[in-house]
C-alpha positions, 0 to 999 in steps of 0.5 A, spaced: 224 397 297 219 393 293 212 391 294 206 389 290 208 394 285 213 389 282 211 383 278 215 376 280 219 377 274 221 384 276 223 382 283 227 376 280 231 381 276 233 386 282 241 385 284 242 383 277 245 386 271 240 389 266 241 393 259 237 399 257 237 405 252 238 412 255 231 416 254 233 422 257 239 426 260 239 431 266 243 434 271 240 430 276 240 423 273 239 419 267 233 416 265 233 409 262 228 405 258 229 397 261 223 394 257 220 393 264 214 396 267 218 402 270 224 406 267 231 406 270 234 412 274 242 412 274 243 417 279 247 423 278 252 420 284 254 415 280 256 419 274 263 421 273 265 428 270 268 424 264 261 420 263 258 422 256 251 419 256 247 421 250 240 419 248 239 412 245 246 410 248 245 402 250 247 402 257 248 396 262 248 396 270 246 393 276 238 393 278 240 395 285 233 397 287 226 399 286 225 406 289 217 407 291 217 414 292 221 416 285 217 410 282 223 408 278 228 402 278 235 405 281 241 403 276 248 403 278 253 402 273 258 396 273 264 400 275 261 404 281 261 402 288 254 402 291 253 408 295 252 405 302 259 402 301 262 409 299 259 412 306 261 406 310 268 407 307 268 414 308 267 413 315 273 408 316 
């Protein structure tokens, strides 16, 4: 979801690939500096058991959306299927 909180440039980036640097690693997700007005979040649902994110790592991902409640961009690693698609497939 987007609103007036994002500039035109940031809205244009939504849905595309972006690069950033890991700022923090938590059980609930990875915080990524994107060089934008807000940081990005790779949700724990997109992190596999074998993934090993470290502070300072360069990462790429799809800028899926801007979460107004979290005040963060949501990033999805290129190898991951969007959550909505995962749920749809699970019900088939």
